[in-house]
C-alpha positions as CSV (number, residue, x, y, z in Angstrom):
1,M,-5.8,10.9,12.5
2,L,-2.5,11.7,14.2
3,H,0.7,12.6,12.4
4,F,4.0,12.0,14.2
5,G,7.6,12.6,13.1
6,L,11.0,14.1,14.0
7,A,12.7,17.4,13.3
8,S,16.0,19.1,14.1
9,M,16.6,20.8,17.5
10,F,16.5,24.0,15.4
11,Y,13.0,23.5,14.1
12,K,10.8,26.5,14.8
13,Y,7.1,26.5,14.5
14,E,4.7,29.4,13.9
15,W,1.0,28.9,14.5
16,N,-0.9,31.5,12.5
17,Y,-1.9,31.1,8.9
18,N,-0.9,27.5,8.2
19,F,-1.3,25.4,5.0
20,W,-3.8,22.6,5.4
21,E,-1.5,19.6,5.2
22,Q,1.3,21.1,7.2
23,G,1.0,18.6,10.0
24,R,1.4,15.7,7.7
25,K,4.2,17.1,5.7
26,E,6.2,18.4,8.7
27,T,6.1,15.0,10.3
28,A,7.4,13.1,7.3
29,C,10.9,12.5,8.9
30,K,10.9,9.3,11.0
31,R,14.6,9.0,11.8
32,L,17.4,11.4,12.7
33,E,21.0,11.0,13.5
34,T,22.8,13.4,15.9
35,V,26.3,13.9,17.2
36,C,27.7,15.3,20.4
37,C,30.8,15.2,22.6
38,K,31.3,14.0,26.2
39,R,29.9,16.3,28.8
40,D,27.6,17.6,26.1
41,S,24.1,16.9,24.8
42,A,22.2,16.2,21.6
43,A,18.6,17.1,20.9
44,V,15.8,16.4,18.5
45,Q,12.2,17.6,18.4
46,A,9.2,15.2,18.1
47,L,6.3,16.7,16.2
48,V,2.7,15.6,16.8
49,S,-0.4,16.9,14.9
50,G,-3.9,15.7,14.4
51,S,-6.9,16.3,12.2
52,D,-9.0,16.7,15.4
53,D,-8.4,18.1,18.9
54,F,-6.5,15.8,21.2
55,M,-4.6,15.7,24.5
56,L,-0.8,15.0,24.4
57,T,1.1,13.7,27.5
58,V,4.7,12.9,28.1
59,S,3.9,11.3,31.4
60,R,2.7,7.9,32.5
61,D,0.1,9.4,34.8
62,P,-3.6,8.9,33.9
63,L,-5.2,11.7,32.0
64,F,-8.7,12.7,31.1
65,W,-9.8,15.9,29.3
66,K,-11.8,18.2,31.5
67,G,-14.2,19.0,28.7
68,G,-15.3,15.4,28.1
69,P,-14.2,12.5,25.9
70,L,-11.2,13.3,23.9
71,P,-8.4,11.2,22.4
72,V,-5.3,11.1,24.6
73,A,-1.9,10.6,22.9
74,R,1.1,9.6,25.0
75,L,4.7,10.0,23.9
76,E,7.2,7.6,25.4
77,L,11.0,7.6,25.0
78,Q,13.1,4.4,25.1
79,M,16.8,5.2,25.2
80,D,19.9,3.0,25.3
81,G,21.4,2.8,28.8
82,G,24.3,5.0,29.9
83,V,22.9,8.4,29.0
84,R,20.3,10.6,30.7
85,A,17.4,11.9,28.6
86,E,14.7,14.6,29.2
87,V,11.5,15.1,27.4
88,K,9.6,18.5,27.6
89,L,6.6,20.0,25.9
90,I,7.4,23.2,23.9
91,G,5.1,26.2,24.4
92,L,4.4,29.1,22.0
93,M,4.9,32.8,22.7
94,E,3.3,35.6,20.7
95,D,5.8,37.7,18.8
96,D,5.5,41.4,17.9
97,D,3.7,40.4,14.7
98,R,1.0,38.6,16.9
99,V,2.1,35.3,15.5
100,S,2.7,32.5,18.1
101,K,6.1,31.0,17.8
102,S,7.8,28.1,19.6
103,D,10.1,29.2,22.5
104,V,9.4,28.0,26.0
105,L,10.2,24.6,27.5
106,L,7.3,23.8,29.7
107,E,7.1,22.2,33.2
108,Q,3.7,20.7,32.5
109,K,3.5,17.1,31.3
110,Q,0.1,17.4,29.4
111,I,-1.3,19.8,26.9
112,F,-4.4,20.3,24.8
113,V,-3.6,20.4,21.1
114,E,-6.0,22.0,18.7
115,R,-6.7,20.3,15.4
116,R,-4.1,20.9,12.7
117,K,-1.7,22.6,15.2
118,I,1.7,21.0,15.5
119,Q,2.8,20.3,19.0
120,Q,6.5,20.2,19.5
121,V,8.3,18.0,22.1
122,W,11.9,18.6,23.1
123,V,13.9,15.4,23.5
124,E,17.5,15.9,24.8
125,V,20.1,13.3,25.6
126,H,22.9,14.3,28.0
127,T,26.4,12.8,28.3
128,D,29.0,13.2,31.0
129,E,32.7,12.6,31.2
130,S,32.2,8.9,31.9
131,T,29.9,8.3,28.9
132,P,31.6,5.8,26.6
133,S,32.0,7.0,23.0
134,G,29.8,5.2,20.5
135,V,26.3,5.2,19.1
136,Y,23.2,5.3,21.3
137,E,19.8,4.5,19.9
138,G,16.5,6.1,20.9
139,K,13.0,5.2,20.1
140,L,9.9,7.4,20.4
141,R,6.6,5.7,20.4
142,L,3.2,7.4,20.2
143,Y,0.3,5.7,21.9
144,I,-3.4,6.7,21.7
145,H,-6.6,5.8,23.5
146,E,-9.9,7.4,24.3
147,M,-11.7,7.1,27.7
148,F,-11.4,3.5,28.9
149,E,-9.9,2.0,25.8
150,E,-6.6,0.2,25.9
151,E,-3.7,2.2,24.5
152,R,-2.4,1.2,21.1
153,C,0.9,2.3,19.5
154,V,0.1,4.2,16.3
155,E,3.7,5.0,15.2
156,E,7.3,4.8,16.1
157,C,10.2,7.1,15.3
158,S,13.9,6.6,16.0
159,F,17.1,8.6,16.4
160,S,20.7,8.0,17.2
161,V,23.3,9.9,19.2
162,T,26.9,9.4,18.2
163,V,29.1,10.3,21.2
164,K,32.6,11.4,20.1
165,D,35.8,11.1,22.1
166,W,36.1,14.9,22.6
167,L,35.5,15.9,26.2
168,L,34.1,19.4,26.7
169,P,35.2,21.3,29.9
170,E,32.9,22.0,32.8
171,P,30.8,25.2,32.1
172,A,32.8,27.1,34.8
173,D,35.9,26.4,32.7
174,Y,34.5,27.5,29.3
175,R,36.8,29.8,27.5
176,F,33.9,31.6,25.9
177,Y,33.3,34.7,28.0
178,L,29.5,35.1,28.4
179,D,28.0,38.0,30.2
180,L,24.3,37.9,30.9
181,W,23.0,40.7,33.1
182,Q,20.9,39.5,36.0
183,H,17.8,41.4,37.1
184,N,17.1,40.0,40.6
185,S,14.5,42.4,41.9
186,N,12.4,41.4,39.0
187,I,12.7,37.7,40.0
188,A,11.5,38.6,43.6
189,R,8.5,40.4,42.1
190,K,7.4,37.6,39.9
191,Y,7.5,35.1,42.8
192,D,6.0,37.6,45.3
193,V,8.8,37.1,47.8
194,E,10.6,39.7,49.9
195,L,13.7,41.2,48.3
196,W,16.9,39.4,49.5
197,S,14.9,37.1,51.8
198,E,15.6,33.4,52.3
199,D,12.8,32.6,49.8
200,H,14.4,35.0,47.3
201,F,17.8,33.4,47.6
202,A,16.3,29.9,47.3
203,I,14.8,30.9,44.0
204,L,18.0,32.7,42.9
205,D,19.9,29.5,43.4
206,H,17.9,27.8,40.6
207,Y,18.4,30.8,38.3
208,L,22.1,31.0,38.9
209,Q,22.3,27.2,38.3
210,A,20.7,27.8,34.8
211,L,23.0,30.7,34.2
212,G,26.1,28.8,35.3
213,A,25.1,25.9,32.9
214,L,25.7,28.4,30.0
215,G,29.2,29.2,31.3
216,A,28.3,32.7,32.4
217,K,31.3,34.5,34.0
218,A,29.9,37.7,35.6
219,A,27.7,38.2,38.7
220,S,25.6,41.3,38.5
221,V,25.3,43.4,41.6
222,V,23.3,46.6,41.9
223,V,24.6,49.1,44.5
224,S,22.2,52.1,44.1
225,E,18.5,52.4,43.5
226,I,17.0,52.1,40.0
227,P,20.1,52.7,37.9
228,W,18.2,52.2,34.7
229,S,15.2,54.3,36.0
230,G,12.9,51.4,35.3
231,Q,14.1,51.1,31.7
232,W,12.0,54.2,30.9
233,S,8.8,52.2,31.5
234,H,7.2,55.4,32.6
235,R,7.1,56.4,29.0
236,V,5.1,53.3,27.9
237,R,1.4,53.3,27.5
238,R,1.1,50.1,29.6
239,P,4.1,50.4,31.9
240,S,5.7,47.3,33.5
241,D,7.6,47.3,36.8
242,L,11.3,47.0,35.7
243,F,13.0,48.7,38.6
244,E,16.1,47.2,40.1
245,Y,17.0,47.9,43.7
246,S,20.2,48.1,45.6
247,M,21.6,45.0,47.4
248,I,23.1,47.1,50.1
249,K,21.3,48.4,53.2
250,V,22.6,51.8,54.3
251,T,22.1,53.4,57.7
252,L,22.8,57.0,58.9
253,G,23.7,56.9,62.5
254,S,23.2,59.6,65.2
255,D,26.9,60.5,64.7
256,D,26.1,61.5,61.1
257,K,28.1,58.5,59.8
258,L,27.0,56.0,57.3
259,S,27.2,52.2,57.9
260,C,26.6,49.6,55.2
261,D,25.2,46.1,55.4
262,F,26.8,44.2,52.5
263,S,25.5,40.8,53.5
264,A,22.9,40.4,50.7
265,M,25.5,41.4,48.0
266,D,28.1,39.1,49.5
267,R,25.7,36.2,49.7
268,Y,24.7,36.6,46.1
269,I,28.4,36.8,44.9
270,G,29.0,33.6,46.9
271,L,26.0,31.9,45.4
272,A,27.0,32.8,41.9
273,A,30.5,31.4,42.6
274,K,28.9,28.1,43.6
275,Y,27.9,27.7,39.9
276,G,31.2,28.9,38.5
277,I,30.0,32.5,37.9
278,D,33.1,33.9,39.6
279,K,35.3,35.6,37.0
280,E,33.8,39.1,37.4
281,I,31.7,41.1,39.7
282,E,29.8,43.5,37.5
283,V,28.7,46.6,39.4
284,F,25.7,48.6,38.3
285,G,24.6,51.9,39.9
286,L,27.8,53.9,40.1
287,L,28.3,55.1,36.5
288,S,26.1,56.5,33.7
289,I,22.9,56.3,35.5
290,W,19.9,56.6,33.2
291,Q,18.2,60.0,33.8
292,D,14.9,61.6,32.6
293,P,14.7,64.8,34.7
294,E,11.4,65.9,33.1
295,A,9.7,62.8,34.4
296,G,11.3,63.1,37.8
297,Y,14.2,60.6,37.3
298,G,17.0,63.1,37.5
299,A,20.2,63.5,39.6
300,I,19.7,64.2,43.3
301,V,23.2,64.9,44.6
302,D,24.4,68.5,44.1
303,G,27.9,68.8,42.7
304,V,28.0,65.2,41.3
305,P,28.0,64.8,37.5
306,D,26.0,61.5,37.7
307,G,22.6,60.4,39.0
308,M,23.3,57.9,41.8
309,R,20.4,57.4,44.2
310,V,21.4,55.8,47.5
311,R,18.6,55.1,50.0
312,Y,19.4,55.0,53.7
313,Y,17.6,54.6,57.0
314,D,18.0,57.6,59.3
315,E,18.2,56.2,62.8
316,S,17.7,59.5,64.6
317,R,14.5,60.4,62.8
318,G,13.2,56.8,62.0
319,V,12.7,57.5,58.3
320,Y,14.1,56.5,55.0
321,A,15.7,59.1,52.8
322,F,18.1,59.4,49.9
323,I,21.7,60.8,50.0
324,T,21.7,64.3,48.6
325,E,25.1,65.5,49.9
326,K,28.3,64.9,47.9
327,E,30.3,64.1,51.0
328,H,27.9,61.3,52.1
329,L,27.8,59.9,48.6
330,A,31.6,59.8,48.5
331,E,31.7,58.2,51.9
332,Y,29.4,55.5,50.6
333,I,31.4,54.8,47.5
334,A,34.6,54.7,49.4
335,A,33.0,52.2,51.9
336,L,32.0,50.0,48.9
337,E,35.4,50.1,47.4
338,R,37.0,49.3,50.8
339,H,34.6,46.3,51.2
340,F,35.6,44.9,47.8
341,V,39.3,45.2,48.8
342,E,38.8,43.6,52.2
343,A,36.9,40.7,50.6
344,G,39.7,40.1,48.1
345,W,37.5,40.9,45.1
346,I,38.8,44.2,43.9
347,E,40.6,42.7,40.9
348,K,37.3,41.1,39.7
349,V,35.2,44.2,40.2
350,R,34.1,46.1,37.0
351,V,31.9,49.2,37.4
352,M,29.6,49.0,34.4
353,A,28.7,51.9,32.1
354,D,25.7,51.2,29.9
355,E,25.9,53.1,26.6
356,P,27.3,56.5,27.6
357,S,26.7,59.0,24.9
358,D,28.5,62.2,26.0
359,M,32.3,61.8,26.1
360,E,33.0,64.9,28.2
361,L,30.3,64.1,30.7
362,F,31.5,60.6,30.9
363,R,35.0,61.8,31.7
364,K,33.7,63.9,34.6
365,R,31.8,61.0,36.0
366,V,34.8,58.8,35.9
367,D,36.9,61.6,37.5
368,F,34.5,61.8,40.4
369,L,34.7,58.1,41.0
370,R,38.5,58.1,40.6
371,E,38.8,60.7,43.3
372,T,36.5,58.8,45.6
373,A,37.5,55.2,44.9
374,P,40.8,55.1,43.0
375,R,41.0,51.3,42.9
376,L,37.8,50.7,40.9
377,R,38.1,49.6,37.3
378,Y,35.5,49.9,34.6
379,K,33.8,48.1,31.8
380,I,31.8,49.9,29.1
381,A,29.0,48.7,26.8
382,L,29.1,51.2,23.9
383,D,27.5,52.0,20.7
384,H,30.1,54.6,19.8
385,A,33.5,53.0,19.0
386,E,35.3,56.3,19.7
387,F,34.9,55.7,23.4
388,I,37.7,53.2,23.1
389,E,40.0,56.1,22.3
390,C,38.9,58.2,25.3
391,G,42.2,57.6,27.1
392,I,40.7,56.7,30.5
393,N,43.2,54.3,32.0
394,E,40.7,52.7,34.4
395,I,38.5,51.3,31.6
396,V,39.6,47.7,31.3
397,D,37.0,46.0,29.2
398,Y,35.2,47.3,26.1
399,V,32.0,45.8,24.7
400,P,30.7,47.5,21.5
401,I,27.3,46.6,20.2
402,L,27.6,44.0,17.4
403,H,26.8,46.2,14.4
404,C,29.1,48.9,15.7
405,A,31.9,46.3,15.9
406,A,31.1,45.2,12.4
407,E,31.1,48.8,11.0
408,Q,34.3,49.7,12.6
409,F,36.0,46.4,12.6
410,E,39.5,47.4,11.4
411,R,39.7,50.3,13.8
412,L,38.7,48.0,16.7
413,M,41.4,45.6,15.7
414,E,43.9,48.4,15.6
415,L,42.9,49.6,19.0
416,R,42.8,46.1,20.5
417,K,46.4,46.2,21.5
418,T,45.6,49.2,23.7
419,I,42.8,47.5,25.5
420,P,44.1,46.1,28.8
421,G,41.2,43.7,29.3
422,K,38.6,42.0,27.2
423,L,37.1,43.1,23.8
424,M,33.6,41.6,23.4
425,A,30.4,42.4,21.5
426,Y,26.9,42.7,22.7
427,V,23.3,42.3,21.4
428,C,20.2,43.7,22.8
429,C,17.1,45.0,20.9
430,N,19.6,45.6,18.2
431,P,20.9,44.6,15.8
432,V,17.9,43.1,14.1
433,R,20.2,40.3,12.9
434,P,22.0,38.2,14.0
435,N,20.3,38.1,17.4
436,T,18.5,35.9,19.9
437,L,15.1,37.4,19.6
438,L,11.8,35.6,19.1
439,V,11.8,36.7,15.5
440,S,15.4,35.5,14.9
441,P,16.1,32.4,12.9
442,P,17.1,29.6,15.3
443,L,20.6,29.3,13.9
444,E,21.4,32.9,14.7
445,S,21.6,32.0,18.4
446,R,24.1,29.3,17.6
447,L,26.2,31.4,15.2
448,L,26.9,34.2,17.6
449,P,29.7,32.3,19.3
450,W,31.0,31.3,15.9
451,L,31.1,35.0,15.0
452,V,33.1,35.6,18.2
453,E,35.6,32.9,17.0
454,K,35.8,34.4,13.5
455,W,36.5,37.8,14.8
456,Q,38.8,36.6,17.6
457,L,36.8,38.4,20.3
458,D,36.7,37.3,23.9
459,G,33.0,36.7,24.2
460,L,29.5,38.0,24.1
461,L,27.3,40.2,26.3
462,R,23.5,40.0,26.2
463,W,21.8,42.6,28.3
464,S,19.1,40.5,29.9
465,F,18.5,37.1,31.4
466,T,15.3,37.9,33.4
467,A,14.2,41.5,32.7
468,W,10.6,40.4,32.4
469,S,7.6,42.6,31.7
470,D,4.7,42.3,34.2
471,N,3.2,39.3,32.3
472,P,6.1,37.5,30.7
473,L,4.3,34.3,29.9
474,S,1.5,36.0,28.1
475,E,3.1,39.1,26.8
476,A,6.5,38.4,25.2
477,S,6.0,41.5,23.1
478,Y,6.6,44.7,25.2
479,R,7.6,48.2,24.1
480,Y,7.7,47.4,20.5
481,P,9.3,48.6,18.2
482,D,12.1,49.8,20.5
483,W,12.3,46.3,22.1
484,K,11.7,43.2,20.2
485,A,9.9,40.2,21.7
486,G,12.4,37.9,23.4
487,D,14.8,40.7,24.0
488,L,13.8,40.8,27.7
489,C,14.8,37.3,28.6
490,L,16.3,33.9,27.8
491,V,14.3,32.1,30.5
492,Y,10.8,32.5,31.8
493,P,9.4,32.4,35.4
494,G,8.3,28.8,36.2
495,S,5.7,28.1,38.8
496,R,7.9,26.2,41.1
497,G,10.6,28.8,41.7
498,R,12.7,27.5,38.8
499,P,13.3,29.0,35.4
500,L,11.6,27.7,32.3
501,L,14.3,27.5,29.7
502,S,13.7,28.7,26.2
503,L,14.7,27.2,22.8
504,R,16.9,30.3,22.4
505,Y,18.7,29.4,25.6
506,K,19.3,25.9,24.2
507,W,20.4,27.1,20.8
508,L,22.9,29.6,22.3
509,L,24.3,26.8,24.5
510,R,24.8,24.7,21.4
511,G,26.9,27.6,19.9
512,I,28.9,28.1,23.1
513,R,29.7,24.3,23.2
514,D,30.7,24.6,19.5
515,F,33.1,27.3,20.5
516,E,34.6,25.1,23.2
517,L,35.1,22.3,20.8
518,M,36.8,24.7,18.4
519,Q,39.4,25.5,21.1
520,I,39.9,21.8,21.8
521,R,40.4,21.0,18.1
522,K,42.8,24.0,17.7
523,A,44.9,22.8,20.6
524,A,45.0,19.4,19.0
525,G,46.7,20.9,15.9
526,Q,43.5,21.3,13.8
527,A,43.4,25.1,13.7
528,E,43.2,25.2,9.9
529,T,40.3,22.8,9.8
530,V,38.5,24.9,12.4
531,Q,39.2,28.1,10.5
532,A,37.8,26.5,7.3
533,L,34.7,25.3,9.0
534,V,34.1,28.7,10.6
535,D,34.7,30.5,7.3
536,S,32.3,28.2,5.5
537,V,29.2,29.3,7.4
538,F,29.8,33.1,6.9
539,Y,29.2,34.5,3.4
540,F,30.2,38.2,3.9
541,D,33.5,39.5,2.5
542,H,33.8,42.3,5.1
543,P,32.3,42.6,8.6
544,S,30.6,45.8,7.7
545,E,28.1,43.8,5.6
546,L,26.5,42.8,9.0
547,S,25.6,46.5,9.5
548,P,21.9,47.3,8.9
549,S,23.1,49.9,6.3
550,S,24.2,47.0,4.0
551,R,20.5,46.1,3.6
552,K,21.5,42.4,3.3
553,N,19.3,39.7,4.9
554,G,20.6,36.9,7.0
555,K,20.6,34.3,4.3
556,E,23.0,36.4,2.3
557,L,25.4,36.8,5.3
558,Y,25.5,33.4,6.9
559,S,24.3,29.8,6.7
560,L,20.9,29.0,8.3
561,T,21.4,25.3,7.7
562,P,22.1,23.2,10.9
563,E,24.1,20.6,9.0
564,H,26.7,23.2,8.0
565,Y,27.5,23.8,11.7
566,D,27.3,20.2,12.6
567,R,30.3,19.5,10.4
568,L,32.4,20.8,13.3
569,L,31.4,17.6,15.1
570,T,31.5,15.2,12.2
571,Q,34.5,16.2,10.1
């Protein structure tokens, strides 16, 4: 017997210790109503479960089970004209607690489903600027047959999409400032292509397209070798290759002068701009380099207070080496700054500092760069709010970790008038909540942009889009408990050079689009309504209650009910 029903786009399934009748009970809903704007989307999940093993397909292609006769269920969508729809199977990823949880949207069209397991199917309807407002009906039919039998329809579910008159902007024009760091050497490794080759850039095109669809603003460029020293993977019992390499080829000529080939970096910046990721060029590898001298990852340039590692080709000797002289390093940094100026990018460039901890050392590092490249400006991701008061004029943008922003909220607001650029917040392996981890409740991904609106920040930084471990599709959990499963990525490497999106990606996108709708409604004179809707989903009296020290759980701090957020679209 098959069970078939519908669930919210925020439904999350865990396959571990499940009650016997879960499949029947979870599929009780047969109709859902959804709402979206123009240039937006609405989604539901179809749930299918059986008392025996079966195959499920979302394709019209013929299908037989390789192990012999087995029932084959086929899910088919019938949608009113005028809107585009997609149907994708949802895969499970193992969390740190070894429980498999729904996350990845699969490329494959068929899947084997064990008895009593619930198989989720993502059903998303997309609108554009020309989609007429109104109600669109969708029907999902489940057919079944075995071997050479004729298919028979066993059940039908329906849903509606009400398209409102509001028109969301193109993602490139989103006001929400999203910064997702890109780890492009990792992408090359996973597809076994040469770094910065034509094959690599063809794959990067697909990943930047997915990044641009979220409205990301910053293109990540790496200008020295392994600035994070492999994320300390050398300390892990089972290390993964997490090294990121420079985009710039450096040559030392016979005249003892350096020359730089910036073509790969320039091409990447241009490719990112193609998808609207053109508000910022975020430079890694010049400031606050991660060092672990005892393990061999220390500084290599005498007289420089940081750990930059610049590799070059020595034409005279025919060997590769690393810059070890301060004069040559200064020459390289000056050439990089000059290139940014000549390309017309210098105002967009932000040299990134990732969680500096020693104020005086940080000042010395900035002083060295200031002397070498005076036009560079800086952005700092910090877990110590006092860095905002460090008095370094060249720091333009400040990004405290979310729980740090919560704990020192009043002070941040006082200091905001002294910040020349953006004030954002970031999440990584911390805080535990709210976050975008595999363990996180689905609504936490959506509520992060709501929190940005409530606190009147400029946006959100998440440290990783594609920092996969060696086996990302089979090992979502890596380096626990320091890193939580899901922390390393929002997408997974697909087999055809394209990213596999995650439910967390989709949930975050919903929240970003909510944020954009808030700005539209405020501009239309509905600021009080928007404020009331935002306030209604947060239960804390003071931001400091979001700090782990408050010992409050998520349900005490914010709503985890989708309908409470949907009121933004319906009221």
